[in-house]
C-alpha positions, 0 to 999 in steps of 0.5 A: 500500499503506497500512502503518499501524504501532504501535510502543512504540519511537519510532524503530522503527516508521518503520525497520520500515515502510521495511523492510516496503515495501523487501521487498515492492517487491523481491519484486514484490508490493507492488502486490497488498497493500492494507493492513499493520498492523505491532504492534511491542512489542520490550520484550515482545517481541511482533511482529504483521504483518498483511497484507491483499491487494488480492485473493487471486489466482487461478493466472496462466497464460502467456495472462494475462501474454503474447500467444502466436501460431504462425508457421511452426510455432514459437510466439511469446510476447510478454510484456506484463506484465513481473513474470511474465517470469522465471516464464514463461522458467523454466517454458518451459526446464523443459517444452521445454528450453533448446535449443528455447526462443530469447529474442530479447529480454527479453519475446519468446520462441520455442519450436520444434515446440510446441503454442500452446494448451498454451503459453497454458494453462501456469500460471506462478503460483498463489495458493499461490505468491503467498501463500508469497512474501508470508508469506516476505517477512513473515518476512524483515521480522521481527527476526532470533533471534525463534523462536516464531511464530504464523500466521493466514491467512483470505480476504485477510488473513495475520497472523504473530506472533512472540515470543522467549518462550513464546507466551501466550494473551493474545499469541494473543488479540492476534493474533486481534483484529488478524487479525479487525480486518484481515478487517473493516476 
């Protein structure tokens, strides 16, 4: 993940770069991000965070993150992409109840009396979920107390601008330019 920072405060830029990296790593989305542009002008105040995803992910199904097989009437699931382990377990509990889902290890699950095709096709993550997670993480990286926000999304780019003051036309124009630049770059 390439994070570019433009900051009018000498030390603030490095701190925000580090904070952004930590937040994205914590939510497991850093690998999905290609480039980030952080524009920090605390004296205005104006903060523009623009994120370009490597690709806009489509929905992810259990079959995309695990192998599914049937044995003696039970469905066995071996998770191969650990990022989705919590979502898989949660979705199986929701659909079949905790009593029918046995977790023998972190990555091995058994569901009693289920249809293997139905399990394989179960959606565990959607494009919308990923975008919500990234937008939520960007908001967490913004300074506390900043209430006025303006968001742009398009293709694989998400741009959020925040200020304490009234959002001016100039602020919006700068945000549009950053967003456009990230789309073209």
